[in-house]
KOLDRENGU-653433 format. One record per residue: x, y, z of N, C-alpha, C in turn; residue in three letters. Coordinates in steps of 0.1 Angstrom, whole numbers. Each point is the difference from the previous one (the first is absolute). Layout:
<rs>
[[X Y Z] [X Y Z] [X Y Z] "ALA"]
...
</rs>
This chain:
<rs>
[[8 -12 0] [-8 12 0] [9 12 0] "MET"]
[[-4 10 -10] [8 12 0] [-7 11 8] "ARG"]
[[8 10 4] [-5 11 8] [3 13 -8] "PHE"]
[[-8 10 2] [3 13 -6] [-2 11 11] "HIS"]
[[5 11 -3] [-2 11 10] [-12 9 -4] "GLN"]
[[-8 2 10] [-11 8 -3] [4 15 -1] "SER"]
[[-6 6 -12] [3 14 -2] [-6 9 10] "ARG"]
[[-10 -5 6] [-8 9 10] [8 2 12] "ALA"]
[[6 -11 6] [6 2 13] [14 -7 0] "ASN"]
[[5 -5 -11] [13 -6 0] [1 -14 6] "GLY"]
[[-11 -6 4] [0 -13 6] [-2 -11 -11] "THR"]
[[4 -12 3] [-1 -11 -9] [-13 -6 1] "LEU"]
[[-5 -6 -11] [-14 -6 1] [-1 -10 -11] "GLY"]
[[-11 -8 1] [-3 -11 -10] [-7 7 -12] "ASN"]
[[6 -3 -12] [-7 7 -12] [-14 -5 -2] "PRO"]
[[-4 -13 2] [-13 -5 -2] [-10 7 9] "GLU"]
[[5 2 13] [-8 7 10] [-2 14 -4] "GLU"]
[[11 6 -6] [-1 14 -5] [-10 1 -11] "ALA"]
[[0 -10 -9] [-10 1 -11] [-14 -2 5] "GLY"]
[[-2 -8 9] [-13 -2 5] [-5 13 7] "ARG"]
[[10 8 4] [-4 12 8] [-6 11 -9] "GLY"]
[[3 0 -14] [-6 11 -9] [-15 -3 -3] "ARG"]
[[-8 10 2] [-15 -3 -3] [-3 0 -15] "PRO"]
[[-9 -9 -5] [-4 -1 -14] [-13 8 -2] "GLY"]
[[-5 0 -13] [-12 8 -3] [-12 -6 8] "PRO"]
[[-8 10 6] [-12 -5 7] [-12 -2 -9] "GLY"]
[[-11 -5 5] [-12 -3 -7] [-6 12 -8] "PRO"]
[[0 12 6] [-5 12 -6] [8 4 -12] "ALA"]
[[13 -1 1] [9 4 -11] [-2 -10 -12] "GLU"]
[[-2 -13 3] [-2 -10 -10] [-13 3 -8] "ALA"]
[[-11 3 8] [-13 3 -7] [1 12 -8] "LEU"]
[[8 11 4] [1 12 -8] [7 -3 -13] "PHE"]
[[10 -8 1] [7 -4 -13] [-8 -7 -9] "GLY"]
[[-8 -9 5] [-10 -8 -9] [-9 10 -6] "VAL"]
[[-5 10 7] [-10 9 -5] [6 9 -11] "ALA"]
[[12 4 2] [7 8 -10] [1 -8 -13] "LEU"]
[[4 -12 1] [2 -9 -12] [-13 -2 -7] "ALA"]
[[-11 -2 8] [-13 -2 -6] [-5 12 -8] "THR"]
[[2 12 6] [-4 13 -6] [8 3 -13] "LEU"]
[[13 -3 0] [8 2 -12] [-5 -9 -11] "ALA"]
[[-3 -13 4] [-5 -9 -11] [-13 4 -5] "ALA"]
[[-9 5 9] [-13 4 -5] [1 12 -9] "THR"]
[[9 10 3] [1 12 -8] [6 -4 -14] "ALA"]
[[9 -9 0] [6 -5 -13] [-10 -6 -9] "LEU"]
[[-8 -9 7] [-11 -7 -8] [-10 10 -6] "ILE"]
[[-4 10 9] [-9 10 -5] [5 8 -12] "ALA"]
[[13 4 2] [6 8 -11] [1 -8 -13] "ALA"]
[[4 -13 1] [0 -8 -12] [-14 -2 -6] "LEU"]
[[-10 -2 9] [-14 -1 -5] [-4 12 -7] "SER"]
[[3 12 6] [-4 13 -7] [6 2 -13] "GLY"]
[[13 -4 -1] [7 1 -14] [-7 -9 -10] "VAL"]
[[-3 -12 5] [-7 -9 -9] [-13 5 -4] "ALA"]
[[-8 5 9] [-13 5 -3] [1 12 -10] "ALA"]
[[9 9 2] [2 11 -9] [3 -5 -14] "LEU"]
[[9 -9 0] [4 -6 -13] [-12 -7 -7] "ALA"]
[[-8 -7 8] [-12 -7 -5] [-10 10 -5] "ALA"]
[[-2 12 7] [-10 10 -4] [5 7 -12] "ASP"]
[[13 4 0] [5 8 -11] [0 -7 -13] "ALA"]
[[3 -12 -1] [1 -7 -12] [-13 -1 -7] "ALA"]
[[-11 -6 6] [-13 -1 -6] [-5 14 -4] "PRO"]
[[1 10 10] [-6 14 -3] [7 6 -12] "GLY"]
[[13 -1 -1] [7 6 -12] [-5 -7 -13] "GLY"]
[[-1 -13 1] [-5 -7 -12] [-14 5 -4] "ALA"]
[[-9 1 11] [-13 5 -3] [-1 14 -6] "GLU"]
[[9 9 6] [0 13 -5] [5 1 -15] "ALA"]
[[10 -8 -3] [5 -1 -13] [-11 -6 -10] "ASP"]
[[-7 -9 5] [-11 -6 -8] [-11 10 -3] "GLY"]
[[-3 8 11] [-11 10 -2] [5 11 -10] "ALA"]
[[12 4 1] [5 10 -9] [0 -5 -14] "ALA"]
[[4 -13 -2] [1 -6 -13] [-14 -1 -6] "ALA"]
[[-10 -4 9] [-14 -1 -5] [-5 14 -4] "ALA"]
[[3 10 8] [-5 14 -3] [6 4 -14] "ALA"]
[[13 -2 -2] [6 4 -13] [-6 -8 -11] "GLN"]
[[-3 -12 2] [-6 -8 -11] [-14 5 -3] "ALA"]
[[-8 3 11] [-13 6 -2] [0 13 -8] "ALA"]
[[10 8 4] [1 13 -7] [4 -1 -14] "GLU"]
[[9 -10 -3] [4 -2 -14] [-12 -6 -8] "ALA"]
[[-8 -8 6] [-12 -6 -7] [-10 11 -2] "GLU"]
[[-2 9 9] [-9 11 -1] [4 9 -12] "ALA"]
[[13 3 0] [5 9 -10] [-1 -6 -14] "GLN"]
[[2 -13 -1] [-2 -8 -12] [-14 1 -5] "ALA"]
[[-10 0 9] [-14 0 -4] [-5 15 -2] "LYS"]
[[7 10 4] [-4 14 -1] [-2 4 -14] "ARG"]
[[-11 7 -3] [-2 5 -13] [10 12 -3] "ILE"]
[[6 -1 -12] [9 11 -4] [-7 7 -12] "VAL"]
[[-2 13 1] [-7 7 -10] [10 4 -11] "LEU"]
[[-5 -1 -13] [8 4 -11] [-5 14 -4] "LEU"]
[[-13 3 2] [-6 13 -3] [-10 3 11] "ARG"]
[[-1 13 3] [-9 5 10] [-2 15 -2] "ALA"]
[[-10 4 -7] [-1 15 -4] [-15 4 1] "GLY"]
[[-2 13 5] [-13 6 1] [-1 11 -10] "ALA"]
[[-11 1 -7] [-2 12 -9] [-15 3 0] "THR"]
[[-4 13 -1] [9 11 1] [5 3 14] "PRO"]
[[10 9 1] [6 2 13] [-8 10 9] "ARG"]
[[-10 6 -6] [-10 8 7] [-14 -5 -3] "LYS"]
[[-8 -2 10] [-14 -5 -3] [-9 8 9] "VAL"]
[[-13 3 -5] [-9 9 6] [-13 -7 3] "TYR"]
[[-6 3 11] [-13 -5 4] [-10 5 -11] "TYR"]
[[-9 -10 -4] [-10 2 -10] [7 5 -13] "ALA"]
[[12 -5 -2] [8 5 -11] [-2 -8 -13] "GLY"]
[[7 4 -10] [-1 -6 -14] [5 -14 0] "LEU"]
[[11 -2 7] [7 -13 -1] [3 -6 14] "LYS"]
[[-1 -13 1] [5 -6 13] [15 -2 -1] "PRO"]
[[6 -3 11] [14 -3 0] [1 -15 -4] "VAL"]
[[10 -4 -8] [1 -14 -5] [14 -5 5] "THR"]
[[0 -11 7] [12 -6 5] [3 -12 -9] "PHE"]
[[11 -1 -6] [4 -11 -8] [13 -7 6] "ARG"]
[[-1 -13 1] [12 -7 6] [2 -14 -6] "PHE"]
[[12 -5 1] [4 -13 -5] [10 -5 9] "ALA"]
[[1 -14 1] [10 -6 10] [7 -11 -7] "PHE"]
[[12 -3 6] [8 -11 -5] [-6 -13 4] "LYS"]
[[7 -11 -6] [-4 -13 5] [-5 -9 -11] "GLY"]
[[-4 -13 4] [-4 -9 -10] [-14 -6 4] "LYS"]
[[-5 5 11] [-13 -6 5] [-10 12 2] "ARG"]
[[-13 -4 0] [-10 10 3] [-1 3 15] "LYS"]
[[-5 12 3] [0 5 13] [-14 5 4] "ARG"]
[[-4 -1 12] [-12 6 6] [5 13 7] "ASP"]
[[-4 12 -4] [6 12 6] [-11 9 5] "VAL"]
[[4 9 8] [-9 11 5] [7 13 -4] "GLN"]
[[-7 9 -7] [5 13 -3] [-6 10 10] "VAL"]
[[7 9 5] [-5 10 9] [4 14 -4] "GLN"]
[[-9 10 2] [3 14 -1] [1 6 14] "VAL"]
[[11 7 2] [3 4 14] [2 15 0] "VAL"]
[[-6 7 10] [3 14 2] [12 2 9] "HIS"]
[[9 8 -4] [12 3 8] [-1 14 6] "ARG"]
[[-3 2 13] [-1 13 6] [13 7 1] "ALA"]
[[0 13 3] [12 7 2] [9 -5 11] "GLN"]
[[-6 -5 11] [7 -5 11] [5 -15 -2] "ASP"]
[[-2 -5 -12] [5 -13 -4] [-11 -11 3] "GLY"]
[[-11 3 6] [-10 -10 2] [-6 -6 -13] "THR"]
[[-1 -13 -1] [-6 -6 -12] [-13 -6 3] "ARG"]
[[-10 3 -8] [-13 -6 2] [-5 -6 -13] "THR"]
[[-4 -13 0] [-5 -7 -11] [-14 5 -3] "VAL"]
[[-3 5 -12] [-12 6 -4] [-9 -10 -7] "ILE"]
[[6 -9 -9] [-8 -10 -7] [9 -12 -3] "LYS"]
[[-6 -11 -2] [7 -13 -3] [-7 -7 -12] "ARG"]
[[8 -6 -8] [-6 -9 -11] [7 -13 1] "TRP"]
[[-8 -11 0] [6 -13 0] [-1 -6 -14] "ASN"]
[[11 -5 -5] [1 -6 -14] [6 -14 1] "ARG"]
[[-6 -9 -6] [4 -14 1] [6 -5 -13] "ASP"]
[[10 -9 1] [6 -7 -12] [5 10 -10] "ASP"]
[[8 10 4] [6 9 -9] [12 -6 -6] "LEU"]
[[2 2 -13] [11 -5 -7] [12 8 2] "GLU"]
[[12 -6 1] [13 8 1] [3 6 -13] "PRO"]
[[9 10 0] [5 7 -12] [-12 5 -9] "LYS"]
[[-11 3 7] [-12 5 -8] [-4 13 8] "THR"]
[[-4 10 -8] [-4 13 6] [-15 -1 5] "VAL"]
[[-2 3 13] [-13 0 6] [-3 14 4] "HIS"]
[[-13 3 2] [-3 14 4] [-12 0 9] "LYS"]
[[-1 11 8] [-12 3 8] [-1 15 -2] "VAL"]
[[-13 5 2] [-3 14 -2] [-7 5 13] "GLN"]
[[2 12 3] [-6 6 13] [-3 14 -2] "TRP"]
[[-12 4 4] [-4 14 1] [1 5 15] "ARG"]
[[5 12 2] [3 4 14] [-13 3 8] "PRO"]
[[-6 -10 5] [-12 2 8] [-1 -11 10] "ARG"]
[[-7 2 11] [-2 -9 11] [-11 -10 -4] "THR"]
[[-1 -10 9] [-11 -10 -3] [-14 5 -1] "ALA"]
[[-2 11 7] [-13 7 -1] [-1 11 -10] "ASP"]
[[10 1 -9] [-1 9 -11] [6 14 3] "GLY"]
[[6 3 11] [5 13 3] [14 1 -5] "LYS"]
[[5 12 -2] [14 1 -4] [10 -4 11] "PRO"]
[[11 -6 -4] [10 -4 10] [8 13 3] "VAL"]
[[9 -2 10] [8 11 4] [10 4 -11] "LYS"]
[[2 13 -1] [10 5 -9] [14 -5 5] "VAL"]
[[8 -4 -10] [14 -4 4] [6 -11 -9] "GLY"]
[[10 -6 5] [8 -10 -7] [-5 -14 2] "THR"]
[[-1 -8 -11] [-4 -14 1] [10 -8 -8] "TYR"]
[[-1 -13 3] [8 -9 -8] [-6 -14 0] "PHE"]
[[3 -8 -10] [-4 -14 -1] [10 -9 5] "PHE"]
[[-4 -12 5] [10 -10 4] [-7 -14 -2] "ARG"]
[[8 -10 -2] [-5 -13 -3] [6 -10 11] "VAL"]
[[-8 -9 3] [4 -11 9] [-6 -13 -4] "ARG"]
[[7 -11 3] [-6 -13 -2] [-10 -3 10] "GLU"]
[[-11 -5 -4] [-11 -3 10] [5 -8 11] "ARG"]
[[-1 5 13] [5 -7 11] [15 0 2] "GLY"]
[[7 8 -9] [15 0 1] [6 14 1] "GLY"]
[[12 1 -5] [7 13 1] [-4 10 -11] "GLN"]
[[4 12 2] [-1 10 -10] [10 -2 -11] "PHE"]
[[-3 3 -12] [9 -3 -11] [12 10 0] "ALA"]
[[10 -5 -5] [12 8 -1] [-1 9 -13] "ASP"]
[[-1 13 1] [-1 9 -11] [11 9 -2] "GLY"]
[[12 -4 7] [11 10 0] [6 2 -14] "SER"]
[[-1 -10 -9] [6 1 -13] [-11 0 -11] "LYS"]
[[-12 3 4] [-11 -1 -10] [0 13 -8] "ALA"]
[[-4 -1 -13] [-1 11 -9] [-13 8 4] "GLU"]
[[1 13 0] [-12 8 3] [0 7 14] "GLY"]
[[-10 8 2] [-2 7 13] [-13 -3 5] "ASN"]
[[-1 -5 12] [-13 -4 6] [-7 11 8] "ARG"]
[[6 12 1] [-5 11 8] [-9 9 -9] "ASN"]
[[-10 6 6] [-8 10 -7] [-6 9 11] "PHE"]
[[-7 11 -5] [-7 9 9] [-14 1 -3] "LYS"]
[[-8 1 10] [-15 1 -1] [-5 14 5] "ALA"]
[[-9 6 -8] [-6 13 4] [-15 0 -2] "PHE"]
[[-7 9 7] [-14 1 -2] [-5 12 -8] "HIS"]
[[10 8 -4] [-3 12 -9] [12 2 -10] "HIS"]
[[-3 7 -10] [11 4 -10] [-2 15 -2] "ILE"]
[[11 7 -2] [-1 14 -3] [-6 2 -14] "PHE"]
[[-10 8 -2] [-8 0 -12] [7 7 -12] "PRO"]
[[9 9 2] [6 7 -12] [13 -8 -3] "VAL"]
[[1 -6 -12] [11 -9 -3] [10 7 -9] "ARG"]
[[6 10 5] [10 8 -7] [6 10 9] "GLY"]
[[10 8 -5] [6 11 8] [-11 10 4] "PRO"]
[[1 5 13] [-11 8 5] [5 9 11] "HIS"]
[[-8 10 3] [2 9 12] [-13 2 7] "THR"]
[[1 4 12] [-12 3 8] [-4 15 0] "TYR"]
[[-13 2 -2] [-5 13 0] [-8 3 13] "GLY"]
[[-11 7 -2] [-9 4 12] [-6 -12 6] "ASP"]
[[-1 1 13] [-7 -11 8] [-13 4 5] "GLY"]
[[-6 -7 9] [-13 3 6] [0 13 7] "VAL"]
[[-10 9 -3] [-1 13 6] [8 10 -6] "GLY"]
[[8 -3 -11] [8 10 -6] [-8 12 -7] "ALA"]
[[-12 -4 -4] [-9 10 -6] [-14 -3 3] "GLY"]
[[-9 9 -3] [-14 -1 3] [-5 -13 -6] "ARG"]
[[-5 -9 9] [-6 -13 -5] [10 -10 -5] "GLY"]
[[13 2 3] [10 -10 -5] [1 -11 10] "HIS"]
[[-5 -11 -4] [-2 -12 9] [9 -12 -3] "ARG"]
[[10 3 -8] [9 -11 -3] [15 5 -2] "GLY"]
[[8 -9 -7] [14 3 -2] [3 0 -15] "GLN"]
[[7 11 -4] [3 1 -14] [14 -6 -3] "ASP"]
[[1 -8 -10] [13 -6 -4] [2 3 -15] "VAL"]
[[10 8 -2] [3 5 -14] [9 -10 -7] "PHE"]
[[-3 -1 -13] [8 -9 -8] [-3 4 -15] "ALA"]
[[8 -5 -9] [-2 3 -14] [-13 -5 -5] "LYS"]
[[-7 8 -8] [-13 -5 -6] [2 -13 -7] "CYS"]
[[-9 -9 2] [0 -13 -6] [7 -11 9] "GLY"]
[[6 4 11] [5 -10 9] [-11 -9 5] "THR"]
[[3 -13 1] [-10 -10 5] [-4 3 14] "LYS"]
[[-13 -2 2] [-6 -1 13] [-7 -13 2] "ILE"]
[[4 -7 11] [-5 -13 3] [-8 1 13] "VAL"]
[[-9 -11 2] [-8 0 12] [10 -3 12] "ALA"]
[[-1 9 10] [8 -1 12] [-4 -12 8] "ALA"]
[[-13 -4 -1] [-5 -12 6] [-11 -5 -8] "ARG"]
[[0 -14 -2] [-10 -6 -8] [-14 2 7] "GLY"]
[[-10 -1 -8] [-14 1 5] [-10 1 -11] "GLY"]
[[-11 7 3] [-11 1 -10] [-2 15 -4] "THR"]
[[-1 3 -13] [-2 13 -4] [-14 5 4] "VAL"]
[[-1 12 7] [-13 5 4] [-5 11 -10] "LYS"]
[[9 9 -4] [-3 11 -8] [10 2 -11] "TYR"]
[[-5 4 -12] [9 6 -10] [-7 11 -7] "ARG"]
[[5 12 0] [-7 11 -5] [9 12 -4] "ALA"]
[[-6 11 -5] [8 12 -3] [-6 12 6] "TYR"]
[[8 8 6] [-4 13 6] [9 11 -5] "GLN"]
[[-6 8 -9] [8 10 -6] [5 11 9] "GLY"]
[[-8 3 11] [4 11 9] [10 -3 10] "SER"]
[[3 -13 2] [9 -4 11] [8 -12 -4] "ALA"]
[[-6 -12 2] [8 -13 0] [4 -4 -14] "ALA"]
[[-6 5 -11] [3 -5 -13] [-5 -15 -1] "GLY"]
[[8 -8 -8] [-3 -14 0] [4 -6 13] "HIS"]
[[-9 -8 6] [4 -6 13] [-7 -14 1] "TYR"]
[[6 -7 10] [-6 -14 3] [2 -2 15] "VAL"]
[[-10 -7 5] [0 -3 15] [-1 -15 1] "VAL"]
[[9 -6 8] [0 -15 2] [-1 -3 15] "ILE"]
[[-9 -9 3] [-2 -5 13] [10 -11 3] "LYS"]
[[10 3 9] [11 -9 3] [-5 -14 6] "GLY"]
[[7 -10 -4] [-3 -13 5] [5 -2 14] "ARG"]
[[-9 -2 10] [4 -2 14] [9 11 6] "ARG"]
[[-1 12 -5] [8 11 5] [-9 10 8] "SER"]
[[-13 -1 -3] [-9 10 7] [1 14 -5] "GLY"]
[[6 2 -12] [2 13 -6] [-4 0 -15] "MET"]
[[-4 12 -4] [-2 3 -14] [12 8 -5] "ASP"]
[[4 -3 -13] [12 7 -6] [-5 8 -12] "TYR"]
[[3 13 0] [-5 9 -11] [12 5 -7] "ALA"]
[[0 -2 -14] [10 4 -9] [-5 11 -9] "TYR"]
[[6 12 0] [-6 11 -8] [10 7 -9] "MET"]
[[-6 7 -10] [8 7 -11] [6 -10 -9] "HIS"]
[[-6 -11 -3] [6 -10 -9] [0 6 -14] "LEU"]
[[10 -5 -8] [2 5 -13] [-13 -1 -9] "HIS"]
[[-7 -11 2] [-13 -3 -7] [-8 -9 9] "LYS"]
[[-11 -5 -5] [-9 -8 7] [8 -13 5] "ARG"]
[[-3 -4 12] [7 -11 6] [-3 -13 -8] "ALA"]
[[10 -9 1] [-1 -12 -8] [-10 -10 7] "ARG"]
[[-4 2 12] [-9 -9 7] [-14 7 1] "VAL"]
[[-10 -9 3] [-13 6 1] [-7 -5 12] "LYS"]
[[-11 7 4] [-7 -4 13] [-4 -15 1] "PRO"]
[[2 -6 11] [-3 -14 2] [12 -9 -3] "GLY"]
[[10 5 -7] [11 -9 -4] [9 -3 12] "GLN"]
[[5 -12 1] [10 -4 9] [14 4 -5] "LYS"]
[[8 6 8] [14 3 -4] [9 -5 10] "VAL"]
[[13 -2 -5] [10 -5 9] [10 11 4] "LYS"]
[[6 -3 11] [11 9 5] [11 1 -11] "THR"]
[[3 12 -4] [10 1 -11] [-5 0 -14] "GLY"]
[[-13 -1 -1] [-6 -1 -14] [-1 14 -5] "GLU"]
[[3 2 -13] [-1 13 -7] [-14 5 0] "LEU"]
[[-3 12 5] [-13 6 -1] [-1 13 -7] "ILE"]
[[11 6 -3] [0 13 -8] [14 5 -1] "GLY"]
[[1 13 -4] [13 7 -1] [-1 14 5] "ARG"]
[[12 5 5] [0 13 5] [-4 11 -10] "VAL"]
[[-8 9 4] [-5 11 -9] [-2 13 7] "GLY"]
[[-7 9 -7] [-3 13 6] [-14 4 -3] "ALA"]
[[-9 -9 -1] [-14 3 -3] [-7 6 12] "THR"]
[[-10 8 -2] [-8 7 10] [8 12 5] "GLY"]
[[-1 3 12] [6 12 6] [14 -4 5] "ASN"]
[[10 0 -9] [13 -5 4] [11 9 -5] "ALA"]
[[10 2 7] [12 8 -4] [12 -10 -2] "SER"]
[[2 -4 -12] [11 -10 -2] [-5 -14 1] "GLY"]
[[7 -9 -6] [-3 -14 0] [2 -6 14] "CYS"]
[[-10 -5 6] [2 -7 13] [-12 -9 3] "HIS"]
[[2 -8 10] [-11 -8 5] [-4 6 13] "LEU"]
[[-13 3 2] [-5 4 13] [-6 -13 6] "HIS"]
[[5 -4 11] [-4 -13 6] [-6 2 14] "PHE"]
[[-11 -6 2] [-7 1 13] [-3 -14 5] "GLU"]
[[-1 -1 14] [-4 -12 7] [-12 4 9] "LEU"]
[[-10 -8 0] [-12 2 8] [-3 -12 8] "TRP"]
[[-5 3 13] [-4 -11 9] [-14 -5 -3] "SER"]
[[-3 -11 6] [-14 -5 -2] [-10 10 4] "LYS"]
[[-12 -1 -6] [-4 -9 -11] [5 4 -13] "PRO"]
[[7 11 -2] [6 3 -13] [0 14 -4] "GLY"]
[[4 2 -12] [2 13 -7] [-13 7 -1] "TRP"]
[[-2 12 7] [-12 8 -1] [-13 -9 2] "TYR"]
[[1 -10 8] [-11 -8 3] [-1 -3 15] "SER"]
[[5 9 8] [-1 -2 15] [14 -1 6] "GLY"]
[[10 -2 -8] [14 -1 5] [6 14 1] "GLY"]
[[13 0 4] [8 12 2] [13 -1 -8] "SER"]
[[5 11 -5] [13 -1 -6] [10 -1 11] "HIS"]
[[12 -7 -4] [9 -3 10] [13 8 -1] "MET"]
[[3 9 10] [12 8 0] [13 -8 -1] "PRO"]
[[-1 -13 4] [12 -9 0] [4 -4 -14] "SER"]
[[-7 5 -10] [3 -5 -14] [15 3 -4] "VAL"]
[[5 11 4] [14 3 -4] [10 -10 6] "THR"]
[[-2 -3 13] [9 -9 7] [-1 -14 -6] "ASN"]
[[-12 -4 -4] [-2 -13 -6] [7 -1 -14] "LYS"]
[[-2 11 -8] [6 0 -13] [15 -1 1] "LEU"]
[[6 8 10] [15 0 1] [5 -14 4] "ARG"]
[[-8 -7 9] [4 -13 4] [0 -10 -12] "ARG"]
[[-11 1 -8] [-1 -9 -12] [11 3 -10] "TRP"]
[[3 13 0] [11 5 -9] [13 -7 3] "ASP"]
[[3 -1 13] [13 -6 5] [0 -15 -4] "ARG"]
[[-11 -6 -1] [-1 -15 -4] [4 -2 -14] "TRP"]
[[-1 11 -8] [4 -1 -14] [-11 -5 -9] "GLY"]
</rs>
């Protein structure tokens, strides 16, 4: 048996006895170590499970998103392939009038090899950009590369004039997209009006309402023989001659305007007669100087209901209305 010297007190002692003298880990310390090991293992398992779950979620989701995008692109391509492409799309004339001589005619043709069921629309475009569909036409089994047409007069479903302004035609496949007209020949836009300026040539304004005794209208000076057209379509009420004042004159009851329109100092008797229906813009006479007139001019009057010298009143607003119609061209 060997002996060694104790560092604590310098005495000799038995090494086995000295070893037995050091205390080992107690029960509490052992349990704490086991708990730490368990917690670490649990955290590792959870982390690995989370990574696996993220991987599992990401892979199918990405594939699904890619699939949806591909399906959307395919659907868009199919829709574009089916979209009508216009070769021609034009409206004539570019100005149309309520109760006028001509309707506006829209002619169109489209590419392709098969027949199409289409809807044609006439649309009002307001100054603020608002678009309102005014009328629709459905046409079935239309041939491609063939000119088709629709005609429209600027009036509402109940026969009243539409709003003054800009309109256009457009085409769509029934139940589908609007046609592509970006490269089509022609212009689909036009303007609609409810009156036309009656003197169709260079002119100047003379005396207005109240300028002289009994002056109840507006004078418009122009070269003798200049065309005079009906400012508004309607029915002719009077055609006569008055040597002391109006000369050759004609009075027309406007269609749905509530006004009578009087045209005086015509070059000769008016081309229209009482009871005759006339159109907006139709030739009714020519500028003259018959009756009590100084120079060739049209004396033009507007009268409220029930009409010219039959219970109505002359309208001082005649000058403003004429100038507005004049701006329309």
